[in-house]
N, C-alpha and C positions, 0 to 999 in steps of 0.2 A: 484374761484375754490377751492374745498376742498383740504385739505392736502393729503388725500389718492389718489385723482385723480391726483394731481401734481406728486406724486411719480410714479404712474402707467404710466403716459405719458412721463416719463423720464426727467421732468423738473429739473433744478438744484435749489433745494429748500433752503430757508433761514428760519431758526427759531431762536428764542431768548427765554429769560425767564425773569420772574419777581417773586419775593417772595410775598406771601400773607402778607400784612401789619399786624402788631400786634396792630394797632389802629383801630378806627372805620371809617377811611376815605380811603378806597382802591380806590375810584374814582380818587383821586389825582395821584395815581400811574398809573392808566389807561390813564389819560390825558397826561402823559409823552410819551405815545406811539402814540399819534394821528399823529405825523409828519411822522411815518413810516407805517401808515395804507395802505395796498395794496402792500407793499414792503416786507413783511414777511409772510411766509406761515403758521406759527404757533407760538404760545407763550406757553411755558411750565411753569407750576406752581409747583415748587418742594415742597417737604415737608420740613418744618422748625420748629424746636422745641427748643426754647430758655428757659431753666430752667422751662420746663413744660408749657410754653405759646405757644400755637399753632395758627398760622394764619388760617383763614377760606378759605381753598383752593376752596371749592365748590362755595362759594359766588364769589370769585375772578374769577373763570372760567366762572360763569354765567355773570358777568360784561363784561368779554372779549367778550363773545358771543353777548351780547346786543350791544356792540360797534364795531361790525363787525370784530372781530378778531377770529382766530380759536384756541381755547384753547386745550392744551395738558395736561392731568391730570397725574402727576407723583406720584407714590405710591411705597410702599415697600412690600416685602413678609416676611422679617425677623421680628420676634416679633409680628406677626399677625397670628391668626388662620384663618381657612377658613371662618368662620362665619363673622369675622371682615373684612376680605378682601372683601367678598361678599357684605357686607353693604356699604363699601366705594365705590365699583364700581357701585352699583345700585344707590346710591345717585349722583355720578358723571354723570351717564347716564341720570337720571331724570332731571339733571340740564343742559342737552343739550350737554354734552361732548361726542365726538365720537372718541377721540384719547387718547391712554393710553401709558405711559412710565413707565417701571418697573425696579427698581434697588433694591439693599439692602439698608439698612439705611446708610451704610458706603460708598455709592457711591461718588466718585470723583477721584482725582488723586491717583494712587497706586504706590507701589514700585517695586523693582526688584524680590522679592522672590515669590515663588508660594503661600505662605500663604497670602501675601498681595493681589495677584491677585484674591484670592478667595473672596475678598470683593465684587466682581462682581457676585458671585453666586446668582442666582435667584432660589427659590424653584419652579422648573418647574412643579412638580407634584401637589403641592398645587394650583398654578395658573391655571393649566390646568383644574382641577376639578371644580373650580369656574367658569371659562370662559365657559367651555362646557355646564354647566347647564344653566347659564343665556342666552347663545346664543340660547338654545332650548326653552327658555321661562318659566323656572321654577327654584326654589331655590334648594340649597343643601338639604333642608328638604322636597323637592318634592312639594312645594306649587307653584301653577300656578301664573305666572307673567302676567300683562296686556300688556306686550311687550317682544320682543326678543332683548336682548342687545348685539350689535355687535360693537366691537372697532377695530380701527387700532392699533396694538400693536407694540411698539418699546422696544428694550432691549439694555442695556449697554454692551460695550465690551472694554477690555484693548487693546490699539493699540500700546503700546510702545515696543512691543517685536520684531518689524521688521519682518525679515524672519524666526525667531525662535519662532513662536507662539507655546506655550506648547500644547501637545496633549489634556490635560485636558480641556483647554479653547476651543479648537476646538470641543470637545465633547459637552461642555455646549452650544455652539452656535448651534450645531445640535439639542439638546434638545429644545432649545427655538424656533427653526424652526418648530418642531413638534407641539408645543403649538399654532403656528400661527403668529410668529414674522414677521412683514412686513418690518422692517428695523432695522439696528443696529446703535447705536450712540456711538461714540468713546470717549476716554479721550481726553483732549486738545492736538492739534497737533501744534508742533513748528518745528519739523524736517521733511521736505517733503521727503527726501530720505528714511528715516526710515519708514515713512508712506507708501510710494510706495511699499516697500518690504512686508509690512503687507497686503496691498490690494491684491497683487498677491497671497498671501497665502489663503485669504478668498474668493477670486473671485469665486471659484467653487460653493459656496453657492447660488450664483445668487440672492442675496438680496441687496437692496440699502444700502449703507454705508453713514452715515452722520457724517462729521468730526466736532468735537467741536473745536471752535476757541476762545481763551480767549484774550480779548483786554488788552494789556499791556500798561499802561499809564505812568509808570516810571520805571527806572532801579531798584529801591528799591523793586518794586513789583516783578520783574523778579528774583532778588536775593533771595527774600523771598521764592519763589517757589522752587528754586534750593536748598535752605538751609533746608526747612522744609518738602518738599514733595519728591523730587527726584533730586539728584545731576546730573547736566548737562541737566535737563529737558529743560530749556530755553537756546538756543545756545548763545555763548559768543558774536557773532556779533550783536545780538539784544540788549544785555545789553550795549555794547559799543556805539551803535547808540543812545540809549536813554540817555546815560550818557553825550555824547559829544554834542548832538544837543541843540542849544539854544531855539528851539521851540519843547517842549516835545510832545504837541498834534500832531503836524505835523509829527514827527518821529513815533509816535504811529500809526497814520493813515497809513503811508507808509509801516510799518511793516505788518499791518493788510492786506492791499491791495496786498502786494507781496505774503503773505501766501495764501490768497484766490485765487489769480491768478493761483498758482500752484495746488491748490486743485481742481479747475474746470476740470482739465484733469484726475483726479484720482478717484473722488467719485461723489455722486449724490446730495450733498448739504452740508451746514454748519449749525452749531448751535452756536450762538454767546453768549458768556458769557461777559456781560458788567460790572458786579460788581458795580452796582449802577449808571452806566452812561448812562441810557436809553435815557436821553434828548439829548445826543450827537451822538446817534446811526446812525442818518441819514448821518452825515459827513463821517462815515466809509463805509456806504453803497454806497454813492456817489463815493468815492475813488476807491472802488473795482468794480464799475460799476454793482452793484446789483440793478437794477431798478424794 
């Protein structure tokens, strides 16, 4: 079943992500996902740029498609003009991609200030003009295309505000809905109570919310997030559990399963950040009963 169909039917969807490798062997990366084929509804390929070296996302998406995975092409609107954005989207569509996820280049965990929240800003006007044209079968330069490119569009949203979601963010969500956003993907969720308050605030939009879940493998990883991204982001009980447990992976899996269990009653899916642990993803899916 296609990702779009799963969302429309109200299925609790599961997505994850891989980064385009910077070497010539992305097949090895795809191979690491074979054990979860049929258990994930989509695989996102984010943009990565390490000192000017960029992985081939289009090729990685094509490989995912060839290996019976549903690719989700992630791109940005910042630092791209309409022509460049159009070029990227047309290449993705020609490569068989039907799912699009849009953030700014600075997407990921944000802080408490309004300025940091603005990292989630997507240039809706720029994106809309490109999508509108290619959906109708022509380019911005009014050249006819041999197809009409239609994407399932996803957009990022900061979920750490709880019940006090800033008015500006609510307006930005409204703007993305006008562009045709089919779902919103949140920042990583660790506090279910805070997330529930956020869900109640955005529920009137009537659009599926997919919660990002980051696999915490060690206490030091959790402490790093609290120290460098946002103080208190990871609850103290999670850090204590990872610290005291003699079996770190077991503790990690239990935390993941407990988080997912709570999310099943709050939103329509999860997006799993494995941070290089794709080969162990199946154990986490098993524990969370995500078949």
